[in-house]
N, C-alpha and C positions, 0 to 999 in steps of 0.2 A: 504493500499499499504506500502511496505517496500523498503528499498534501500539496495542492496547487492553487493559485490565485485565479481570479475569474477570467483574466486574459488568457492564461495557460489553459484553463479548462475549455474555454471557447475554441481553442486551437486544436483540442483532442478530437478524434473521429467520432461520428455517430455510433451509438451502441456501447458507449463508455458507462460502465457501472460505477456510481458514486453515491457518496452521501454529503450533505452540506456539512461543514465542519466549523466549530467555534472552538477555541482553546480547550482541550480536554473534553470535548463533547462532540458526538456526531449524530445527525438526524437520520431518519430512515433512509434505506438504500432506494435510490431510483436509477433509471437508465436514461442517458441523454439521447434523444431521439435525433435532433438536428438543431442547429442554430437557426434563429429567425431574427434577423437584424444584427446590429453591431454589438449588443450587450445583452441579448436575450436568447432564449432557447426553448425547445420543447422538450418535456421529459415524461417518462412512463413511470408511475408509482409502482412500488413492489408491495409493501406493507399494507396499504389500504386500497388496492385495485379492485374495489368492489364493482361488479357489473350493475350499473345504474344509468339513469337517463339524464339526472342532474343533481345539483347539491341537495334539494329537497328529498328526492328519491334516496340518495345516499344515506342522509340522516334517518329517514323512515326506515330503511332496511336495516341499518345498524340498531335502531331501537327495537324492531321487531326480534332481531336476533338475540339481543341482550334480554328481552322478555320472555321469549318463547324457546330459546336454545335451537332455532333453526340453522341450517347450513346456508351460507350466502354463496352465490356464484362469483367467481373471480373473473376480471377482465385484463389480460396482460397484453392487450393490443391497442388500447386506448392511450392517448397522450393529452397533456394539457400544457399551456404556455406557462413558463416560470414566472416571468416579470420581475427577476431578481433586482436588477439595477443597483446593487450595492457593490461598489468598487472594491471594498474591503472583504468581501465574501471569500471564504476559502472553501475548498472541496477535498474530501478524502477520495482518492482513486483507487479502486480495486484493480489490481494488476492482474495479468493472466494466471500466475501461480494462486493468486488468492481466489480467483473465480474457480479454478479448478479444485481446489481444496473445499470450497462451498459446495460445488457439485457432488463431490464425494461424500461430504458429510450429509447433504440432503438425500443422497442415495440410501444411505443407512436409514434415515427417517422414512423414506418410501417403502423399504423392505421390511421395516418393523411394523408398519401401519396396516 
């Protein structure tokens, strides 16, 4: 893993796995889909990639799942505009070896499930 600034992040290729970073804290993992503009990009959420039509549907589905224990369908093909615009934003970039190790670990979860 490496930490980069916004300019370096935007220079990275599409499909880069990352988490926004603040000193000693990383947010949820996301995938950079593509740049859009000089300081903005589209991203695919990983942790909360709930299959929904809009933010109201998102909240309703989460509320229903919390109340009823239902399973939620995930959508790993949609993306949203980040709108970061913070010159000081840092990004933790997961490198190839990190991703391979995650896949191997997730495979264990899949086999156990």
